[in-house]
C-alpha angles and dihedrals in degrees: 000000000000089000092050090052091050091051095047090048093047092052089056097043124069114246095235093061128079131191106181100107093024106051091156094066109112119233111260093240091055090051095051090048091049091048090054091050096050092049091053095054099040116095114265095243089060093048091073084081116070123236113231140193114233128193129236095042100100124177107242122243095243091056094048106113095152101081145317111248119213120266097227095071116113119262115265110242097195141358125265108226094207104042115029114050128039122218135160121238111260094237091057089053094048090048091054091045093052091045089052093052091048090052094048092047092050093051093051112106112248111234113247122199127223123191127201104214128188101180143013097269091060089047091054091051093049089050090054089053092052091242116197095216140007127210109205118209134173118280113264093013099108089100087060096045091256135307136203114301119233122242089252093056091050091051094047093050094047097046089046090054090045092054096044092047091051092051092045093054092051100050106008094237143089121208088350093307122114112241137177115269108234117225094193132046117256109243113247115208114193121211117237108202121123094203147000125262126055126001098239107110132195123231089260093051091047090053088051090050090053090050093046092050093048092047094051092043093056096044109107124176136244092036112244106229139130096268095062099029092099090049090052094050090049091053095039091108094052113105095221096054107132089354085153116023116138143003119289099205149340140254123209145118135198126200136194121240090266092055099257129128112282094223098184097051097040091050089052094053092045090052091049087052095050132158086022116086123247135212124210101222132207093306082096088068087068089051092052095049092046094048092050092047092051090047095049093252092269095125133048090214111030115189092252090058092053088052089053093047087053090051092056089049093048093049088064105254120154099207145003126224113208144151092205096262143346122298096021139089123245088256090056090048096040094119091049091052091047089055090050092052090052093047090047090055094191096310092110136013115251112208115198109217140149124092090000109162138156090263095061107020091091091056090044091053092047092056092045105040088164094056114111104176127055119188126205142151092210088215114150115194125342123343138052102264121105116239109243094211092048089052091053091046091052092049090050096048092050088056094228129120098190112033138066130132125218 
C-alpha cells in the first residue's frame, strides 16, 4: 500500500520538485487554480496588476491543511519562484489598503457643531464659523441654562444674520476677514422654557409655553406689509432675500414630578410645532440621574432609562441634548452618552452638550466616536457673548472646517 501511495503521488508531482523537508509547499496545480480564482473575484481595476508567486514565504507545516505529501520524495534544493509559494503583488495590497481607508473614512460621522446663543453678537460669530445649528435663548438667561427668547430678540438675531449674509455674498468677508459664503440657511432652534430651575411646570406655565411656541413659530422676518412690499419685489431676484426669516425648530422638555417624561404635554407641544422638528433638551439629564438613583447606580443604562428614551422617541422628538446626567459635564458623562447613542440606534439624534470647550472636546469625541453633534455656548467667564477665539479653537479641535451646531 505504501508503494502504491508513492507511485500515485509521484505521478501527480513533477519530478524536479521535492517536498520531503518542505511539506507545507502547495502543489503547483493547486496554486494555478487558486490564482485563477483570486483573479476572478478581485475588482477589474485591480486586475491590471499581475499576481505573482514569490520565494521564501513558505506555508508552515502546522498550517498545511491541503494535503500530506509523502516522506520518500527527494529534498528540494531551492525554491521555484513561479510554482511554489503564493504571494500577492504589492500594488494590489496597497490598493486594497487605500480602499479600506477610504471606506472607513466615509463611514465615520462628521462632527456637527451646535451653538447656544443669547444675542445677535454670538449669532454673528457662529455664522462666521459655519455653524450647523443655533439654539436661541433669551438674552441674559445663560445663568439659568437658557429660557424662551422674546420676539424682539428673535427679530434682532434674524435681521443681523440677513444683513451679514448679504454683505458676505457681495465681498466674501465679514469685518475684514474672509469667510465661507453659506448656500443654505443655518437652522435656528428656539428654546421654549418659561423659567429656570426644574422642568416640572404648572398648568399656567404650560399654557404660557404653548403661547410662546405659537408666537415664535408664526414670526417671519422681514415683516410682510404694504410698506415694504415694493422693497421685497425689487429684491425678489436677489439670492439672499429671506435667507434667514424664521425659526427652524424648538427645544424644550417637560417632566412629571417623579422626573419622568410627561408624554401628554410633550406630545402636545410637538404637534403644535409640526412640521418643525423638536429637541428634548437637558431635562433628560434629570431623567438619567433619577433612573440611575432608583436602580442603585449599578448600570449605565437601566431598563427604566431605556423606557424613558423610548417615550421621548414616541413623542416625536428629533433629538436629545444631554450631558449624561445632572451636575456633570459632557466629558464626565461621556460613557453615559455613548450608551444612549447605542440604545437609540439611529432612531433619534443624541447631542453631547454641557461644558463642552476646546480643551475637552477632543477627549469627548474620542470616547464617543459615534456622536455626530456637539453643543457648546463657547462662553468663557461671565457674560452671554461667545468668545470668538474659543469658537475657532472648537472648530479646529473637531477637525471640521464646515460643521458645528449651537
